[in-house]
Structures are given as structure tokens and as C-alpha cells.
N, C-alpha and C positions, 0 to 999 in steps of 0.2 A: 227821490233821496240824493241832497246834493253831500258831498265832505268839503268842509273849507281846510286849507290847507296852508301853511304858510312858506313850504320851499318846495322844490323841483323834486328831490330825493321822496318826501312823501307822497306827489301828486305819482311819481313813475310806481310807489309800489302797489299804492292803491288801484293805479290804473288795470297792473297786472293782476294783483288780486281781482277785480272786479271780471278779467278774464279766465282766471280760475273760476272763482264761483257761479259764468255764465249768466251774467244779469246785465242787461241790456239800457234799463231806465235810470241807472245811478251816475254822476258826474262830480268833477272835482272843481273845486273854485278856491281862485285866490281873493276873491271879493267877501269881505266884510259884511257886506250888505246882506250876504245869503246868511247869517248870522240873526241880522236885525229881523229878516222878514222870515222866520221861521215862527214855528208855535211850539216845537218841541226841540229840543236841544240834546243832544247823546255827545257827552263830554270825556272823551277817551284821551288824554295826552298826557306827558308829563314821566318822571322817570319810573322806573319797574321796581317792586319792590325786591330788596337783594334779599338771598337766602338767608343772611347774618345781619340784616339791615335794620334800621333803628326806624319805628312809625314816625318819633317827633322829629327826625333827619328827614324822612319822606314826605312829610307834612309840609315842613318849612320849605322844602324843594317845588314842592307839588303845589302849595298855595300860593307861589309868584306865580306861577301858568297862570292860574285859574284869576289872578289878580288881573291879570290883563285884557281878561273880557268878561267881568264882572257886569260893569254896563250896559254891554251890549246882550246881556242874560236876563236883564231885569221883565218883571212879566211875565217867563215863560214856565214853559213847563223844563226840568233841567233832569234826566236820566244820566245819573252820576256814575262813572266807572273808573274814573283814575282812584286810586289811593295814595293814601287812606280815606276811602270814601266817607267814611262816618264823621272824622272829622274834618274833614273839607266839606262835605254837608253842613254843618252845625257852622263850617266857617262861614260858606255861601249864605243859608239862611238867615245868621247874624249880620249879613252887611245888605242883601237887598230881596226887595219883596218880589217873591219867586217860590213855587212850589217844586220842591226837589225831593227827588225819592232816587238814593243809593242802591242797587243790585249788590250789593256784597255780600249780604243775610241771605239773600235769597241763593248765591251761587253757594255759600258755605250750608244750605239745607238742601240743594238740588244733590251735592258730595255728600252730605249726610245720609241722607235719607235712600241714597242707591245702596248704604252701608247697613242701614241701621231703620228701616221704617217703623218701629215704633214710636221713632221720635216724633211728634206732629207737629211742633212748631217750636220755635226760636225766640228769645228775646235777646235784645243786646247792640253789639257793635258788629263791624267785620275784622273781629280781631279773637281766638279761640281763647285769649282770656278774659274778655268781656263780652262773655256770653251765658248764655243757659238754655240746657232744652227741655221740652217737654212732651210728656205723654198726654194723649187724649183726653186723658184724667185731670191735665193743668196740674200733674204733678213732674216737680224738676226729676231726671233721672241724669243730669248731670250738669255740671258747675264750674266753669272751666276760672272762672274767679278764684277759685281753690287748687288751683294744679300747674300752679306756674312751675313748681321743681319738675313735677314730672315731663311738663312740655317742653324743659329745658334740656332735660335727662334725654327724650325721644329726641330732638334735637340733634345734639353731642353724639348722640349713638349713631343716629343715622350718614351726617356724617364724618364720621369715623368708619365707619363699612366700607363708605362711597371713595372715600380716601385709599383706604387698605385693599381696595378692591373684593371685600369678601360679602359678593353679590348673595350666596347662599347664607347667609346670615341676615343679608339686608332681606330678603324674601321671607325668609322665617318671621323676621320682628314687624314687617309689613302688614303681613296674613295674621298676624293676631287677632283675636276676637274680643276688641273694647273699643271704648268712644272716642279713642286717637286713631283706630283704624282709618278712616277718611281722610282724616290730617294728614299723615305720615302719608301716604300715596299721594294726595293732591301734591305736597309739598313736593317728594322727587320726582313724578311727572311733571310737575312745572322745570323743575329744572332741566331733568333728561330731555325731554319733549318738547318744550318751548311750545305746549299749545294749554287752551283751558277752555275745552267745548262747556264744558258744565256754566263758564262765565256769561258766554256766547249763547248761552242757551237763558239764563238769566236776564242778559239784555230782550231779546225778542220775548218774553215774558213779561219784561215791565211794560215794552213796548205794546203788545198788546193790550196792556190792564189799560194804559191810560189811552188807546184806538176805541177802547168801552168792552172790554171781552172783561167784565171784572167779577162775573159770579164762579170765578174759580179763584181759592187761596193763593195769595202770592206775599212774601214776605220784601219787607222797603224800610229803610232807613229814613224815614220822615218826618216832619213837625209832630207833634203830637200835644195837644191841650189838655191838661190833666184837672180833675175836680176842683183843686185849690187856685186855679186860674192861671197857674207857671204852664211853662212850654220846655220840650225836651227834645231833642234830638236823638231818635232811638229806632232801633230794628225791630219789627214788629210785624207779625201773620196781621193783612186785609185781605177782607173780601167787601167787595160789594158798596164799597167807601168805606166800613165798618173796621173796628177790629174786629179780628178770628176768635179772639180768647177775649176772654172775660174782661171789661175795666180793671175790676180787682187783683185778676194776676199780674196786671201790668205795674199798679201802685203797688203790689207788695212786692215785685223784682225790683224798683226804685226805691222803696223804702229799703230794704236789705242790702243792696247796691249804693249806699249813699255816694262812692266814689265818684259812681260812673254818673249820675244826677248831676252830680257837680261841676263835674268836666263836659257834659254836654247839654246843659240848659242853657235858656237862650232867654233873653232878654224880652 
């Protein structure tokens, strides 16, 4: 595995990480030929999602970074980690010929299924306000599109508790048994602990899938061609290179969420 870097600071951080993870066969390269000569590219660069940040601002910022490498990645498998990965995946698929799979929705599923094992799969984007959860009977159990005000309220409440150091109330809020529990806990965890094992796990799951382990369900934000012939970039559950859910379930989701389809439609 080769890690392409642009600076010696990045190289130092990576080489120290190799030591901490006790790996021997990973190396750092400053040569863009390492990108050109790769079959699969893991793109994990750019600005991180801020606690109060705008997805659109983040998209504009990180789109510029990805833009520098687009032509180098043509014809490759691209595992996209950089946020907002659904929007950026749509941008890549709209611009070059490549197979792009975003890990964001699988990351969400890893977090969510830990708290709510009754959720079988997710449709939508790596954004709680653009995704719907389904059970094994393909029934909707949570619709993030219709919960924007609840999302805002939880975020503001959490920020206030942290600011006022009311951690007893924060813990009580975090432990409430409802579908936002996973998101509230992950949001605080990311800010307080600066780590995301669930994201790391999603990356490995995507690598394993591309590497041939395709019998297990995984979520990926990918290009999907509909029965109408139109294409959309959407997070879906996949297994053995097919939709894990029924095509009708996806079509109904897109029909009900026309704003999603218009935002992530591919030409």
C-alpha cells in the first residue's frame, strides 16, 4: 500500500502512524505516478466536517482539492472518504469515467446498527437529513428528511450542555433510546475524542468488497441506473454486485424524495 503525500508534515505523521500500527509494507510517496499506477485509490484528503459547518461550504472547499487529481484517477476504483462524500462522489462521477464508492452511508450504518439492530439498511446520502432507515420488511422506520428541526434542536442542546459543562445532562440526553441516539453519540465522540473507528471499519469493508469479498451486505454511495435509464448517485445496500433491497424500494424512495433525485442526478 502506497500513501501519496504532498508535504513532509503529512509524511512524518503517516510514518509515525505506521510505527504505531506495527505495519511493515506500507510506504509514503511524493510521486504522482503512484496514483497513476494504482488500480484502487482511497481518497482521504481535505477539510474535516466542522461541528457547525455548512455542507455546501465543505463541498466547495474539498471539490477544489479533488479537482487537482481528477484526471489522474480516471478509469480507477475510487473509495471516497472525504466529506461531503455523497456530493463529492456525484461530482467525480459527473466529471470522469471511474467507479466511485463513498463510505459515508456504510459508516452511518455501522454506527446506527450498533444502537438499533432492527435497522436492515439505509437509502440516501451521508447526511442524516438526506437518508431513510428501513427494517427487514423494507418498511421505513425513520425518515431523516422530515426531522430537520429535531436535528437542529439536538445539536443546539448538545452544544449548550458542553459549553456549560453540564455533562450529567449531556449523558442523560445521549442515552435516550431513540433513532437520533447514534448520531448524538457519534457527534460528541468525534468532537471530544477526535477519532472514528466506525469510519475506519467502513473503509476496510469497502476495500474488502472491491477485493472480492462480495457475499456480505455493504452500503456504498454509487452510481445507480434506474429502469427509466436515468442515473443517480445514491447510498444503497449492495451484495454480490446487486442491490440488497428490491429495486422497487429504491424507486419509491427516489420518487418520494424528488429533491434528492434532482440534487444527485447524473447526466
